[in-house]
C-alpha positions in Angstrom: 87.0 49.6 -1.2 85.7 53.0 -0.4 82.5 54.1 -1.9 82.2 57.7 -3.1 79.1 59.1 -1.5 78.8 61.7 -4.2 78.1 59.0 -6.9 75.0 57.7 -4.9 71.9 59.6 -5.9 69.9 60.6 -2.9 66.3 59.3 -2.7 63.8 61.7 -4.3 62.1 63.9 -1.9 58.3 63.7 -2.0 56.7 67.0 -2.4 54.6 68.3 0.5 51.7 68.5 -1.9 52.0 65.0 -3.3 49.0 62.7 -2.4 49.1 58.9 -2.6 45.5 57.7 -2.6 44.7 54.9 -0.1 42.8 51.9 -1.3 39.2 52.1 -0.3 38.3 50.3 2.9 35.7 47.7 3.3 33.0 50.1 4.5 33.7 52.5 1.7 33.2 49.7 -0.8 29.9 48.8 0.8 28.7 52.4 0.8 29.7 52.7 -2.9 27.8 49.5 -3.8 24.7 50.7 -1.8 24.7 54.1 -3.5 25.0 52.4 -6.9 22.1 50.2 -6.1 20.0 53.2 -5.0 20.9 55.1 -8.2 19.7 52.1 -10.3 16.6 51.7 -8.1 15.7 55.4 -8.7 16.3 55.2 -12.4 14.1 52.0 -12.7 11.4 53.7 -10.7 11.5 56.7 -13.0 11.4 54.5 -16.0 8.3 52.7 -14.7 6.6 56.0 -14.1 7.4 57.3 -17.5 6.2 54.0 -19.1 2.9 54.2 -17.2 2.3 57.7 -18.4 3.2 56.7 -22.0 0.6 53.9 -21.8 -2.2 56.5 -22.0 -0.8 58.6 -24.7 -1.9 58.3 -28.3 -1.3 56.9 -30.8 -1.1 53.3 -29.5 1.9 51.3 -30.6 -0.1 48.3 -31.6 2.1 47.2 -34.6 5.3 47.5 -32.6 3.8 45.6 -29.7 2.7 42.7 -32.0 6.2 42.7 -33.5 7.8 42.5 -30.1 5.3 39.8 -29.1 6.6 37.7 -32.0 10.2 38.4 -31.3 10.1 37.9 -27.5 7.3 35.5 -27.1 6.9 33.2 -30.2 10.7 32.8 -30.6 11.0 31.8 -26.9 8.8 28.8 -27.3 11.7 26.5 -28.2 13.8 27.2 -25.1 10.7 27.1 -22.9 9.7 23.7 -24.3 13.2 22.2 -23.8 13.4 23.5 -20.2 9.9 22.3 -19.3 10.2 18.9 -20.9 13.5 17.9 -19.3 12.5 19.4 -16.0 9.4 17.2 -16.1 11.5 14.1 -17.0 14.0 14.8 -14.2 11.4 15.6 -11.5 9.3 12.5 -12.3 12.3 10.2 -12.3 13.6 11.5 -9.0 10.2 11.4 -7.2 9.3 8.0 -8.6 12.6 6.5 -7.7 12.5 8.0 -4.2 8.9 7.1 -3.4 9.3 3.6 -4.8 11.6 2.8 -1.8 8.7 3.5 0.6 5.9 2.0 -1.5 4.4 5.3 -2.4 5.0 5.6 -6.1 1.4 6.3 -6.7 1.8 9.7 -5.2 4.2 10.8 -8.0 1.5 12.4 -10.1 0.2 14.4 -7.1 3.6 15.7 -6.2 4.7 16.5 -9.8 1.4 18.2 -10.6 1.4 20.4 -7.5 5.1 21.4 -7.9 4.7 22.2 -11.6 1.5 24.1 -11.2 2.6 26.2 -8.2 6.3 26.8 -8.8 8.3 25.0 -11.4 6.4 26.0 -14.5 6.2 29.8 -13.8 9.5 30.2 -12.0 11.8 28.2 -14.3 10.1 29.6 -17.4 10.6 33.1 -16.1 14.2 32.5 -15.2 15.3 31.1 -18.5 13.0 33.0 -20.8 13.5 36.2 -18.8 17.2 36.0 -19.2 16.9 35.5 -22.9 14.4 38.3 -23.3 16.3 40.7 -21.0 19.7 40.1 -22.7 18.2 40.6 -26.1 16.5 43.9 -25.1 19.6 45.2 -23.4 21.8 44.4 -26.4 19.4 45.9 -28.9 18.8 49.1 -26.9 22.4 49.3 -25.8 23.5 49.3 -29.4 21.1 52.0 -30.2 22.3 54.1 -27.3 26.0 53.9 -28.1 25.3 54.7 -31.8 23.1 57.7 -30.7 20.0 56.4 -32.3 18.0 57.1 -29.1 19.2 60.7 -29.1 18.1 60.9 -32.8 14.6 59.7 -31.7 14.4 62.5 -29.2 15.7 65.0 -31.7 12.8 64.1 -34.0 10.3 64.9 -31.3 9.4 61.3 -30.5 9.4 59.7 -27.1 11.8 56.8 -26.9 10.0 55.4 -23.8 6.8 55.1 -25.9 8.5 53.9 -29.0 11.0 51.4 -27.4 10.1 50.5 -23.9 6.3 50.3 -23.9 5.9 47.8 -26.7 8.5 45.5 -25.1 6.9 45.8 -21.7 3.4 44.9 -23.0 4.7 42.0 -25.1 6.5 40.5 -22.1 3.5 40.8 -19.9 1.3 39.0 -22.4 3.8 36.4 -23.5 5.1 35.2 -20.1 1.8 33.7 -18.9 1.3 31.9 -22.2 4.8 30.5 -22.1 4.3 29.4 -18.5 1.1 27.6 -19.3 2.7 25.9 -22.3 5.6 24.8 -20.1 3.2 23.4 -17.5 1.4 21.2 -20.1 4.6 20.0 -21.8 6.5 19.4 -18.5 3.6 17.4 -17.1 3.3 15.4 -20.3 7.0 14.5 -20.1 6.6 13.4 -16.5 3.7 11.3 -17.4 5.6 9.7 -20.2 8.7 8.8 -18.3 6.8 7.3 -15.3 4.9 5.1 -17.7 8.0 3.9 -19.6 10.5 3.6 -16.8 8.3 2.6 -13.8 5.2 1.1 -15.3 2.9 3.6 -13.8 -0.2 3.9 -16.1 -0.6 7.3 -17.7 -4.3 7.4 -17.0 -3.7 6.8 -13.3 -0.9 9.5 -13.2 -3.2 12.0 -14.9 -6.2 11.2 -12.6 -4.3 11.5 -9.4 -2.7 14.7 -10.5 -6.0 16.3 -11.5 -7.5 15.2 -8.2 -4.7 17.0 -6.3 -4.2 20.2 -8.3 -7.0 22.7 -7.9 -7.7 25.9 -9.8 -6.3 27.9 -6.9 -3.0 26.0 -7.1 -2.8 26.7 -10.9 -3.8 30.4 -10.5 -1.4 31.0 -7.6 1.5 30.1 -9.9 0.2 31.7 -13.1 -0.6 35.1 -11.5 3.1 35.7 -10.9 4.1 35.4 -14.5 3.0 38.9 -15.7 5.1 40.4 -12.9 8.1 38.2 -14.1 7.6 39.4 -17.6 7.4 43.1 -16.5 10.7 42.6 -14.5 12.5 41.2 -17.5 11.3 44.0 -19.8 11.9 46.9 -17.4 15.3 45.8 -16.3 16.4 44.9 -19.8 15.3 48.3 -21.1 16.9 50.1 -18.2 20.3 48.6 -18.7 20.0 49.1 -22.4 19.2 52.8 -22.2 22.0 53.6 -19.8 24.6 51.8 -21.9 27.8 53.8 -22.6 31.3 52.9 -23.8 30.8 51.3 -27.2 30.7 47.6 -27.9 32.4 46.8 -24.6 29.7 48.7 -22.7 27.0 46.7 -24.6 28.6 43.5 -23.4 28.9 44.7 -19.8 25.3 46.0 -19.7 24.0 42.7 -21.1 25.8 40.7 -18.4 24.5 43.0 -15.6 21.0 42.8 -17.1 20.9 39.0 -17.0 22.2 38.9 -13.4 19.8 41.6 -12.2 16.8 39.9 -13.9 17.6 36.5 -12.4 18.1 37.8 -8.9 15.0 40.0 -9.0 12.8 37.2 -10.3 13.9 34.9 -7.5 13.3 37.6 -4.9 9.9 38.6 -6.3 9.0 34.9 -6.6 9.2 34.6 -2.8 7.3 37.8 -2.2 4.5 36.9 -4.7 4.3 33.4 -3.2 3.6 34.9 0.2 1.1 37.2 -1.3 -0.7 34.3 -3.0 -0.9 32.5 0.3 -2.7 35.4 1.8 -5.1 35.8 -1.1 -5.8 32.1 -1.6 -5.3 30.4 1.8 -7.2 27.4 0.6 -4.4 26.7 -1.9 -1.8 26.3 0.8 
């Protein structure tokens, strides 16, 4: 059967000016991510500089700082207690079980005390509490940003950095060391309890050996990192909250990005601050 060529529509001719975008290559994607990181880094640096300037401006936001200290610090005691207690239980169980095979279970208190004082109490508390604090700050400021409340503060002649960022930063810097010290005591108490109940190691001996091994330099090398962790959580939470756009969906995206950025930054800064503490207190190493 012959086919009439007139009934077959010819393929459409592409215009000489038509442009079909090519998908970005691997290097273009890397460059875009790097530029986005540099943009965020510049915005965070500017926010830190503005917050430092606002610190010396009157009047002092004492009432707002105390309110944020309650919201961010006191209300984080529960999650800090749960994390510290069960971390102490798990660490003591694992170390006692492992050392029991080699006849060295009496070293459990020394190992748990050093690990908690130097790393576990400040780092785990900062990770969990920092994620909670950062997500709350980002969600709160992000909601204010998308509803134009921050623009209203500027229109009234007030500084949103001083009104919103500075109280949260000061509250986090004060609250994080207190929460880490509380987690240290509670986690150590949990470790002492589980070794006494499960392995028959006397609590007095556990406490004595731990206090003989943990010096003040060990305790201070862990605690001095906590104000920096609190500042990281507050600054990054405020940063992602202030740049939020796009309604409720934007608030959710900013909150997710804030938690990820805070967790990664705390881990990186933990390594850097640990190296700094080794230089400052070499006797603690």
